C-alpha positions in Angstrom: 0.0 0.0 0.0 2.8 2.3 0.8 4.6 1.7 -2.5 1.4 2.2 -4.4 0.8 5.5 -2.7 4.3 6.6 -3.5 3.9 5.6 -7.1 0.7 7.6 -7.4 2.4 10.7 -6.0 5.3 10.2 -8.4 3.1 10.0 -11.4 1.1 13.1 -10.4 4.3 15.1 -10.0 5.6 13.9 -13.4 2.4 14.9 -15.0 3.0 18.5 -13.9 -0.2 18.9 -12.1 -0.6 22.0 -9.9 -3.8 20.9 -8.2 -3.7 20.0 -4.6 -3.8 16.4 -3.8 -7.3 15.5 -2.7 -8.7 12.4 -1.0 -9.5 10.6 -4.4 -7.1 9.8 -7.2 -8.3 8.4 -10.5 -6.5 5.6 -12.3 -7.1 6.0 -16.1 -6.3 3.1 -18.5 -6.4 3.9 -22.1 -7.3 1.7 -25.1 -3.7 0.9 -25.6 -3.2 -0.1 -22.0 -1.4 3.1 -20.9 -2.1 3.9 -17.3 -2.2 7.5 -15.9 -3.1 8.9 -12.5 -4.9 12.2 -12.0 -7.0 14.0 -9.5 -9.9 14.6 -12.1 -12.2 11.9 -13.5 -10.8 10.0 -16.5 -11.9 10.8 -20.1 -14.8 8.7 -21.4 -12.7 6.5 -23.6 -10.6 5.4 -20.6 -11.2 2.8 -18.1 -11.5 4.6 -14.7 -10.7 3.3 -11.2 -11.1 5.5 -8.1 -8.5 5.2 -5.4 -9.3 6.8 -2.0 -6.3 8.2 -0.1 -6.0 9.2 3.5 -4.6 12.7 4.0 -1.6 12.8 6.2 -2.2 14.7 9.4 0.5 17.4 10.3 2.8 16.3 13.0 1.8 17.7 16.4 3.9 20.5 17.7 6.0 19.2 20.5 5.0 20.7 23.9 7.6 22.8 25.7 9.4 20.8 28.3 8.4 21.8 31.9 10.8 24.1 33.7 13.3 22.1 35.8 12.6 22.0 39.5 15.1 24.0 41.6 17.9 21.8 42.9 18.0 20.9 46.5 21.2 22.8 47.0 19.6 26.0 45.6 16.7 25.7 47.9 19.0 25.1 50.9 21.1 28.1 50.0 18.2 30.5 49.4 18.6 33.6 51.5 16.3 33.7 54.5 14.9 36.8 56.1 17.1 38.0 58.8 15.5 37.9 62.2 16.7 40.0 65.1 17.7 38.1 68.2 15.2 38.2 71.1 17.9 39.6 73.5 20.9 41.0 71.6 24.2 41.3 73.4 24.5 44.6 75.3 27.3 47.0 74.6 29.8 46.9 77.5 32.9 48.9 78.1 36.0 48.3 80.2 37.0 51.5 81.9 40.1 52.4 83.8 39.9 54.7 86.8 42.1 57.8 86.5 42.9 57.7 90.2 44.3 54.3 90.8 44.4 52.6 87.3 42.0 49.8 88.3 39.5 48.6 85.7 35.8 48.0 85.9 32.9 47.2 83.5 30.3 49.8 82.5 27.5 50.3 80.1 28.5 53.9 79.7 31.6 54.5 77.5 31.8 58.2 78.3 31.7 58.6 82.1 31.3 62.0 83.6 34.5 63.8 84.8 35.0 64.0 88.5 37.2 65.7 91.0 40.1 63.8 92.6 42.7 64.8 95.1 45.8 65.9 93.3 48.1 63.9 95.5 46.7 60.5 94.4 47.4 61.1 90.7 51.1 60.6 90.9 51.9 64.0 89.5 53.9 65.0 92.5 56.9 62.8 93.4 56.1 62.9 97.1 55.3 59.7 99.0 51.6 59.7 99.8 52.4 58.6 103.4 54.3 61.8 103.9 51.7 63.9 102.1 48.8 62.5 104.1 50.6 61.7 107.2 51.4 63.9 110.2 53.1 67.1 109.2 52.2 66.5 105.6 50.0 69.5 105.5 46.8 70.7 106.8 44.1 73.0 105.5 40.6 72.5 104.5 39.7 69.6 102.2 37.0 71.4 100.1 38.4 72.2 96.6 36.8 75.7 96.5 38.7 76.7 99.6 42.1 75.5 98.2 41.7 76.9 94.7 44.9 78.7 93.6 47.0 77.5 96.5 50.2 75.7 95.5 52.0 75.1 98.8 53.3 71.6 99.1 51.6 71.1 102.4 48.2 71.4 100.7 49.0 69.0 97.8 46.8 66.3 99.4 43.9 68.7 99.7 43.9 70.2 96.2 41.5 68.6 93.7 41.7 68.3 89.9 39.2 67.2 87.3 39.8 63.7 85.9 37.9 61.3 83.7 38.1 57.5 83.4 39.1 56.1 80.0 36.9 53.4 78.5 37.0 51.0 75.5 34.2 48.9 74.0 34.4 45.1 74.5 34.4 42.7 71.6 31.7 40.0 71.4 33.9 37.3 73.1 34.8 39.6 75.9 31.2 40.7 76.3 30.1 37.0 76.6 32.8 36.4 79.3 31.6 39.4 81.2 28.0 38.3 81.0 28.9 34.8 82.2 30.8 36.3 85.2 27.8 38.4 86.0 25.5 35.4 85.7 27.6 33.4 88.1 27.7 36.2 90.6 23.9 36.7 90.3 23.4 32.9 90.9 25.5 33.1 94.0 23.4 36.0 95.4 20.2 34.3 94.4 21.1 31.2 96.5 22.1 33.3 99.5 19.0 35.5 99.4 15.8 35.0 101.4 12.7 34.0 99.6 11.3 37.5 99.8 14.5 38.9 98.3 14.9 36.6 95.3 12.6 38.3 92.8 15.2 40.9 91.5 17.8 38.1 91.1 15.4 35.8 89.3 14.5 38.6 86.9 18.2 39.3 86.2 18.8 35.6 85.8 16.2 35.4 83.0 17.7 38.5 81.3 21.3 37.1 81.4 20.2 33.7 80.1 18.5 35.3 77.1 21.6 37.3 76.3 24.0 34.3 76.8 22.0 32.3 74.2 23.7 34.6 71.5 27.1 33.6 72.7 27.0 30.1 71.2 28.3 28.5 74.3 
């Protein structure tokens, strides 16, 4: 059947027909036995045979492939909305006292200046025992009463303005400081009476929330 259909198409093309191929092709056999194929009925003097052909349907357009699903790695590395911690680490400072050089922790990095006795600052090379001891000087201790006096005997009673120097702690130092404060608070909580424990319990909860951000 396939070879016959190919033969029919070949004969029509050779005949130079410009008509569209229909569903019916006519096989015409002349008196001399010559056979022709055409899409119009045969002449009366020819023997005619009708051949019904099935039109070829156009090939369906291939559907577009679905978009590939995102890889598991892409899903895992997708950025997530940043969420602020419930209790972020506080900003702590390590401060050094101007009077004796000792350090302390503070939440204020810019402490207020204060007045300190001139003799405790080390500016005068006189032993403090002799400055503050018997015969070391007298006079009033109030700064406003000693303003402008420069006698060595009043060195211990003269005051000057000083200010502690502070620096901000890094995250690791902050966590260490919070842990020390937590341990100290726990000790006070255990030593306190039942009626005195509420403030320590509140501070305990605050420190626990902050320490969760230390990753320890």
